N, C-alpha and C positions, 0 to 999 in steps of 0.2 A: 595420263593426266586429264585428257579430254573426257574420258569416262566418268572420272570423279566429279568433274565440273557439271556434266550433264546430270548425274544422279543428284548433286546438291541443288541444282536448279529444279529438277523435278520435285524434290522434297519441298523446297520453298514454294513452288507453284501450287502444290497440293495443300500446303498450310494456308496459303492465302486464299484459295478457292473454297477451302472448308469453312472459312470464317463467314463466307457469303451464304452459307447453307441456311435455309429457314429453320428456326428453332422447333417450332411445332405448327402443325396446321391449324389454322383458325376455323372454327365451325360457326355457321350462321344459324341462330335459333330459327326454327321454323314454326310458324304459327298455322295451325289447321282450324278451319271453321267447320262446324257441323253442317250438314245439308240444310237443315232447317234455318240456321242463321242465314246462310246464303240466299235461301228462298225468300226469306222475310225481307232481306235488304233489297232483293230484286223487286219484290212487290212494292216496297216503299218508293223506290225509284219510279216505277211505273205509275203509282198513284200520284206521285208529285208531278209527273208529266201530264197526267190527265187533269189534274187540277188546274194547272197553267193553261193548257191548251183548250179546256172547255169554258174557261171564264171569259166570256164575250167582252165585257167592259175592259178587262185588263189587256186583251188583245188589241182593243181599239186605242187604248191610252199608250201602249208601248209600240204601236206600228210606226214604221219609218214614213215620214210625210212624203208624198210624191213631189218629185222635183220637176220643174219646167225645163224641158230640153229646147235649147236654142239651136236652131239649124245654122251652121256656119257655111253652108254652101251656096248661099244666095249672094248676089252682088257681083261687081266686076272682079275679075281675078284672073 
């Protein structure tokens, strides 16, 4: 009787676990860029950096203003 119960339990367990099985593997579409496209995008990025970093007026306009540092070590204490 114990063997029948164990066999039945095994069949039920296999049935339950088979329901959790993935139906089909999902594939992610891959996008490949040609070397010329990658090179062109890198050149655009580099050119954009050069434009920003060589524009003197824009650097002056966007610079962080200097802050006055107050020394807190003076006085009684």
